[in-house]
C-alpha positions as CSV (number, residue, x, y, z in Angstrom):
1,M,4.9,-27.4,-13.6
2,N,6.0,-24.9,-10.8
3,F,8.7,-22.1,-10.9
4,L,11.7,-24.3,-10.8
5,S,10.4,-26.7,-13.3
6,H,9.7,-24.4,-15.8
7,Y,13.2,-22.9,-15.3
8,Y,14.3,-26.4,-15.8
9,F,14.2,-26.2,-19.8
10,D,15.6,-22.8,-19.7
11,R,18.5,-22.7,-17.2
12,T,21.3,-23.0,-19.9
13,T,20.1,-19.5,-21.5
14,N,22.0,-16.4,-21.1
15,D,19.0,-14.2,-21.4
16,A,17.6,-12.9,-18.0
17,N,14.2,-12.2,-19.5
18,V,13.5,-15.7,-20.8
19,V,13.6,-16.8,-18.1
20,M,11.6,-13.9,-16.4
21,G,9.0,-15.1,-19.4
22,T,8.6,-18.7,-18.2
23,V,7.4,-18.1,-15.1
24,L,5.8,-14.6,-15.5
25,P,2.3,-16.0,-16.0
26,D,2.5,-17.8,-12.3
27,L,4.5,-15.0,-11.0
28,I,1.5,-12.5,-12.2
29,K,-1.2,-14.8,-11.0
30,N,0.4,-15.0,-7.3
31,A,0.2,-11.3,-7.3
32,V,-2.7,-10.4,-8.8
33,K,-5.2,-13.2,-8.9
34,E,-7.7,-11.6,-11.0
35,A,-5.3,-10.9,-14.2
36,N,-6.1,-12.6,-16.8
37,L,-3.2,-11.4,-19.7
38,Y,-3.0,-12.9,-23.3
39,P,0.3,-11.4,-24.8
40,Q,0.6,-14.0,-27.2
41,K,-2.5,-13.3,-28.7
42,N,-1.4,-9.5,-29.6
43,E,2.8,-10.3,-30.6
44,F,2.6,-7.4,-32.6
45,L,2.7,-4.9,-29.7
46,F,6.3,-6.5,-28.2
47,K,8.2,-6.0,-31.8
48,G,11.3,-4.0,-31.8
49,N,12.0,-4.4,-27.9
50,P,14.5,-7.3,-27.8
51,D,13.9,-7.5,-24.4
52,E,10.2,-7.5,-24.5
53,E,10.5,-10.0,-27.5
54,N,12.3,-12.2,-24.9
55,L,10.0,-11.9,-22.4
56,L,7.0,-12.9,-24.5
57,L,9.4,-15.8,-26.3
58,G,9.7,-17.2,-22.3
59,W,5.9,-16.7,-21.8
60,K,4.9,-18.5,-24.6
61,R,7.0,-21.7,-23.3
62,H,6.1,-21.7,-20.0
63,L,3.1,-21.9,-21.7
64,A,4.2,-25.0,-23.7
65,V,5.2,-26.7,-21.3
66,D,1.9,-26.4,-19.0
67,L,0.2,-27.7,-22.1
68,F,2.6,-30.7,-22.6
69,F,2.7,-31.1,-18.7
70,H,-1.0,-31.4,-17.9
71,S,-1.9,-33.4,-20.8
72,S,0.9,-36.2,-20.3
73,D,0.1,-39.9,-19.4
74,F,2.7,-38.8,-16.9
75,F,0.5,-36.6,-15.0
76,L,-2.5,-38.5,-15.4
77,E,-1.1,-41.4,-13.5
78,K,1.3,-39.8,-11.2
79,T,-1.6,-37.3,-9.9
80,T,-3.7,-40.5,-9.6
81,E,-1.5,-42.3,-7.3
82,L,-1.0,-39.5,-5.3
83,K,-4.7,-38.6,-4.8
84,Q,-5.1,-42.1,-3.4
85,L,-2.3,-41.5,-0.6
86,I,-3.7,-37.9,0.2
87,K,-7.3,-38.7,0.4
88,P,-7.4,-40.3,3.7
89,I,-5.6,-37.6,4.8
90,V,-8.0,-34.7,3.8
91,E,-11.1,-36.7,4.6
92,N,-13.8,-34.4,6.4
93,T,-12.0,-31.0,5.3
94,A,-13.2,-28.9,2.0
95,V,-9.9,-29.8,0.4
96,R,-10.1,-31.6,-2.8
97,P,-7.4,-34.6,-3.0
98,S,-7.1,-33.7,-6.7
99,F,-6.1,-30.6,-6.6
100,L,-3.8,-31.3,-3.8
101,A,-2.1,-33.9,-5.6
102,H,-2.0,-32.1,-8.8
103,I,0.2,-29.3,-6.6
104,S,2.2,-31.5,-4.4
105,L,3.2,-33.5,-7.5
106,E,4.6,-29.8,-9.2
107,L,6.4,-29.2,-5.8
108,L,7.8,-32.5,-5.4
109,L,9.0,-32.5,-9.0
110,D,10.8,-29.3,-8.3
111,H,12.2,-30.6,-5.0
112,L,13.8,-33.6,-6.6
113,L,15.6,-31.0,-9.6
114,V,17.1,-29.6,-6.5
115,E,17.9,-32.5,-4.9
116,H,19.8,-33.9,-7.6
117,N,21.8,-31.0,-8.5
118,L,19.7,-30.5,-12.0
119,I,19.0,-26.6,-11.3
120,R,20.7,-24.2,-9.2
121,V,17.9,-22.2,-7.2
122,N,20.5,-19.1,-6.2
123,H,21.3,-18.5,-10.4
124,F,17.5,-18.8,-11.0
125,Y,17.1,-16.0,-8.5
126,D,20.0,-14.2,-10.1
127,K,18.9,-14.4,-13.6
128,L,15.3,-12.6,-12.3
129,N,17.3,-10.0,-10.1
130,T,19.0,-9.3,-13.7
131,V,16.0,-8.4,-15.6
132,K,15.4,-4.7,-16.3
133,K,12.6,-3.0,-14.4
134,E,11.7,-0.8,-17.5
135,S,11.4,-3.9,-19.8
136,L,9.5,-5.4,-17.8
137,S,7.1,-2.5,-17.0
138,D,6.8,-1.7,-20.4
139,F,5.6,-5.2,-21.1
140,L,3.3,-5.6,-18.6
141,E,1.9,-2.4,-19.7
142,H,1.4,-4.0,-23.1
143,C,-0.7,-6.4,-21.6
144,K,-2.8,-3.9,-19.8
145,L,-1.8,-5.3,-16.3
146,K,-3.9,-3.4,-13.5
147,N,-2.3,-1.9,-10.5
148,P,1.6,-2.9,-11.8
149,E,3.0,-1.7,-8.1
150,V,1.4,-4.6,-6.5
151,F,2.8,-7.1,-8.8
152,F,6.5,-5.3,-8.5
153,N,6.2,-5.5,-4.9
154,F,5.2,-9.2,-4.9
155,L,8.3,-10.0,-7.5
156,E,10.7,-7.8,-5.3
157,R,9.1,-9.4,-1.7
158,F,9.6,-13.1,-4.3
159,I,13.4,-12.2,-5.1
160,S,14.7,-11.3,-2.0
161,S,13.0,-14.2,0.1
162,K,14.5,-17.2,-2.0
163,Y,11.7,-19.0,-0.5
164,L,12.0,-21.9,-3.1
165,L,15.0,-22.9,-1.9
166,S,12.7,-24.1,1.1
167,Y,11.6,-26.6,-1.3
168,Q,15.0,-28.4,-0.3
169,K,13.0,-30.3,2.5
170,L,9.9,-32.1,2.2
171,E,8.0,-31.0,5.7
172,N,8.7,-27.1,3.6
173,I,6.6,-28.6,0.9
174,S,3.8,-29.6,3.3
175,Y,3.5,-26.1,4.9
176,A,3.5,-24.6,0.9
177,L,0.7,-27.1,0.2
178,N,-1.3,-25.9,3.7
179,R,-0.5,-22.2,2.7
180,I,-1.9,-23.0,-1.1
181,C,-5.1,-24.7,0.1
182,M,-5.9,-21.9,2.5
183,R,-6.0,-19.6,-0.6
184,L,-9.1,-21.4,-1.6
185,W,-10.6,-23.0,1.9
186,P,-10.8,-21.3,5.1
187,E,-10.1,-24.4,7.2
188,T,-6.1,-25.3,7.4
189,L,-4.8,-29.0,7.8
190,S,-3.6,-29.7,11.4
191,E,-0.6,-30.4,12.1
192,R,-1.0,-34.3,12.7
193,Q,-2.6,-34.1,9.2
194,L,0.9,-31.7,7.8
195,N,2.6,-34.6,9.3
196,L,0.8,-37.6,7.8
197,L,1.0,-35.4,4.4
198,T,5.1,-35.7,4.7
199,L,5.2,-39.1,5.5
200,E,2.8,-39.9,2.6
201,L,5.1,-37.5,0.5
202,A,8.5,-39.1,1.2
203,I,6.8,-42.5,0.2
204,F,5.5,-41.1,-2.8
205,K,8.4,-39.3,-3.7
206,A,11.0,-42.8,-3.7
207,V,8.9,-43.7,-6.6
208,L,8.2,-40.7,-8.4
209,E,12.2,-40.5,-8.2
210,K,12.6,-43.8,-10.3
211,D,11.4,-42.0,-13.3
212,Y,10.6,-38.3,-12.8
213,L,13.0,-37.1,-15.4
214,E,11.1,-38.7,-18.0
215,I,8.6,-36.2,-18.4
216,F,11.5,-33.8,-18.7
217,R,13.0,-35.2,-21.8
218,E,9.6,-36.1,-23.0
219,I,8.5,-32.3,-22.9
220,E,12.2,-30.7,-24.2
221,K,11.6,-33.0,-27.6
222,K,8.6,-31.6,-27.6
223,L,9.5,-27.9,-27.0
224,V,12.0,-28.4,-30.2
């Protein structure tokens, strides 16, 4: 799941560290691609510091949510459907339709949560902004993250840009998907392909909107 879908499960918590923890694995992966951190394997390192303990709690909830989501029938069925819609658009390109369907589904879920006012994006950013840099720095030091300044520079830009607000428009989701593909393949989608992608996302969104909350309810039950 993407940032806002992860936030959905902890949108009512008052602890900003838990919220940061729920999106921290993806933030780190975006900032430092080669980083592979496993704080859950050394929980003793974070004991005694409430901030770090809650960062770890959020981190573990992120892992659980992704595990439940990617192993669900919902994920398999929806990505299979979406792949068939996307496949003709990326034909004769290096872009893998299965990958694009996977990421598209996750961004559409974020989009629907925002559109239906089930989360408040500004509140999400406010929570991230209140996390103490010292606590987060100590947590990442215990995780043995190299070049933490690269991560903190990325985090500052991530919070200040409020980029996730752009997911309110489907055409911005197509643009974001193209940016993600550019990290993996040198070839980008043309303007025509992006317009076609937006049209297909709109068609699929109308179908997804009918039952998208089912996966959130299913995961919530498992998290408890």
